[in-house]
C-alpha positions, 0 to 999 in steps of 0.5 A: 500499499505505501512504502516507508524507510527511516534511518538514524546514523553517523553519516548522510542518510539521504541516498540510503532513504532514496535507494530504500524507496526505489526498492519499495516502489512496488508498494505504491508510486503515486508520489514520494517524499523525504524529511531529513533533520539536516546538518544545519539543525533544521527539519526539511522535506522534499515531496514530489507527485509521481514516482521516486525518480521525480524525487530523485531529480528534485534532491539532485537539484536541492540536496538535503544532508543529514543524519536522521530522516524518514521517506515515503512512496505513496499509494493514494487512499485518502486524497488525490496523488499530488504534492500536498497529499504526499508524505512526509506530513508536518506539524510543528517540528514533527514529521510523519509517514504512514502506511495504512488507513486511519478509520477515525480520521474525520472525527480526529480532524474535527477535534484538532481543528477545534484545538486550532490545527490547520490542515493542508492535505486531504489525507488521513495521515495529517491527523497523526501529525497534529495529534502527536504534536498536541500530545507533546505539549503534556508529554514532551518525550516523543516516544511517550507522546507516540504511545499516547497518540496510537491509543486514539487511532483506529485502523491500520498503520505502520508509522515512522516519526522524527522530531526536530527538537529530539533529533537523537531518535526515530520512533515507529509503531505498527498496527496492521502494517509490517514494519522491520528494523534493520540493524547496523553498527553505529546506525539503525534503520526502519522500513516496510520490507527488509528488501529496502534495507538489504544495501545497508544491512543483513540483520533485521528485527520485526515489529509485531502487532501493537509494537512501539519502537524507539530507534537510536544510533546505538540502541533499539527499544521495543514496547509491546501492545500492553506497554511492557519492554520486550525484545524481538528476535534478530534475524540475519539473511545470508541469501543474495538480493538477486530477486530484486534484479530483473536480469535479462528480462524486460519486466519483473512480471516476465522474470517471475513467470519464467521462474516458476519451474524453479520455484515449483521444484523448491516448493516440493523439495523435502516434501515428497518420499517415493510415493507419498507426500511427507505429512510432517512437512506441515509441522510435527503435530500435523498428522495428529491434527489432520486425523481429526479434520472433518471440514476445511474452511479456506479464507484469502484475498485476490489471487490467493482466493483463486488458489483456495477455490481450485483447492476446493475441487481437489479437497472434495474429489481426492480427499472426500472432505467438505470445503468452503472457500471465502474471500477474507474481507467477507468472512471477517465481517459476517457471523460465521457458524463453525462446523465441528473439527474444521481446519481454518486454512489462510493463503497469502503471499506476503503473510501480511494481508490485512483482511486475511489476518483479521479473518485468522484473528477472528477464527481463533475466537470461533472454535476452529480445530486448528489454523494453517497458513500457506504463505511465502514469508516465513517471518510474517504475521500470518505465519507467526499467528498460525498453528501450522504453516507450509512455506511456499518458498517462492522467493521474493515477488516484486511485480504487482501482478502475482504469478509465482505465488499463485502456482506455488500456493496450488502445489502447497494446496495439492500437498495439503489435499494429499496429506489430509487424504493419506492421514484419514485414509480417504484417497483412492488406491494408487492416487497419491503415488500417481500424483506424487510422480506427477508433481515430480514431473511438474517443473518440466511441464511448466518449462514446456508451457513456457516454451510456448511463449512466442505462440501466446505473444502472437495470440496477444495481438487479437486483444490489442484493440479490445476493451472487454474479454470473457474467460470461461473454464469448467471445474477446477479451471473455473478459478484459473479462468478467474486468475486469467481475467484478474491478470488482464484487468490488473496490468492491461486494463481491459475489462475481463470477467470469468464464468463457469463455462455452463453459465454462459447462456445465463447472461454473458452470452448477450455480450458476445460479439466481435469486440468481445474475445472469449478465452477458455481453458479446455484440458482433455477431460470429461467436461470437454464435450460440453465445453465444445458445445458452449464454444459453438454458441460463442462462435455463432455470435461472431465472438473471437475464440481463444482456446487453450486445449490439450494436445490430445483434445482434438481441437483445431483452428478455424475461422475465428477460433484460435487453438493453443495446444498445451502439453498433456498433463494429468487432469488434477494438475492441469489447473497449475499448467493452464495458468502459465499461458493465461499469465503470458497472455496478460503480459503480452497484451500489457506490453502491446497496449503499452501499460506499465506492467510492473507498476499498473495504474491504481495498484500496488502490493496493497497488503494492508488495504481493505 
């Protein structure tokens, strides 16, 4: 949603802040700004609308030199993307940057106006600066004043604050928005993501929910939500930062699409025996807990929700376990009736998705059997707060449009399905051994699908002048169609919707003409014949058809019908394979339309947005 960087050091920190913002720009790029306590002992700021590069130009013309500072790259929530709404926000000697949403900002704004404070922006963040300034009148210590301030804030926030009158520290608070402290020698740092600080340190400390931190050059103090002084574990990273480099690829998204054979291999590593899934991969208590499971509730958002929808087909078909899947933002706000012995499964790439986290916290009060997180980030809130975890091991994902996160989540969910079926004895004979063998071959199959890159690029030309598209899928391919439509919306700005193939005649068919291409995925399974008849209905109305079909499905090109032959794969694994060409399609359409693939308009990695 927004990116935060802070630093307190013996050296000039402006370049460090700027580099951190560049690495965090995936979180927002509507505006950028920096506030520095300069060597002239004044608090100065520079803000610019647009991307971090605009701020960089401005700082080159008018450098800010100092040893204490905070910086921000914005994804707009309250107020248009312009300079006056850009962070940092000032109040007196206070500078604040914020990631999140303050839900009670209107009430606070009226209170503060009555006290004489003048607002110069439309943001919810400015209330924090003025409120903190007000608290300082009674509690002159910045850290104490921040503790008092956050008690009046309702909503999600990652905060970083500096005070020109107390230039010995940077203070921070976390509620719902991730923050990490980078530990140096005679210098310390703060950021929304450790990636922002990898150029200056490899040692990190993650703030937990409700934490307040006081960061000085030579020490860090942390208080938990109840105000008790605590120590948080220090994590040292030894891996390189290669994931932050596009390498030979034009965009991060394309790089991440092509990484999928490698990362799927990594997801499987150490989790398969000769003919079984190793249930202990889910944790030492997994077998005991899985034996009790009679129902599964999956909760997730966006792409992860689509992965959960695929898993429902697998869990019911293979393991014989009833499964419900719900969008986290709906689950957290409704009255839920929990069935006995239900496993609560959350799916998230970041492990910081606000709605998914809130759903998990609600679930703990509702009496679920246990919670399991399918997640990519081992030190995330979701992982820390769940009973069991399966890490997808996908590596960093920089592109906004999620790719490898989705395929590795699917692999993780298939491992879960087989583990539950194995422990409960509900798998049909030979199924697990067959699918384990198929999973071993999956990276190679994904490589074959990626080899169709140029074919899909050619098909993308059909969409270059289109503004609307329908995606159709049957069975477990319906969520794959939804994911394909989501990708086209996200980065190509084409209005795309997905439907179960059988629902075509219940409304969507009325929209089909030669300006409304229809994309469908048609693996060679028992639903194929029915799908073929659905497609005839589309063709009869002048619709352009793009069909991703199993090479054994017997589908051929015809007038207005474009068939892309897919490698043959076991039906259960087909959703994973068929995702690849849909990712490539959305990518090449975006390139043809000239959109900014890695930084699409109105979108960022909005992990904390409702």
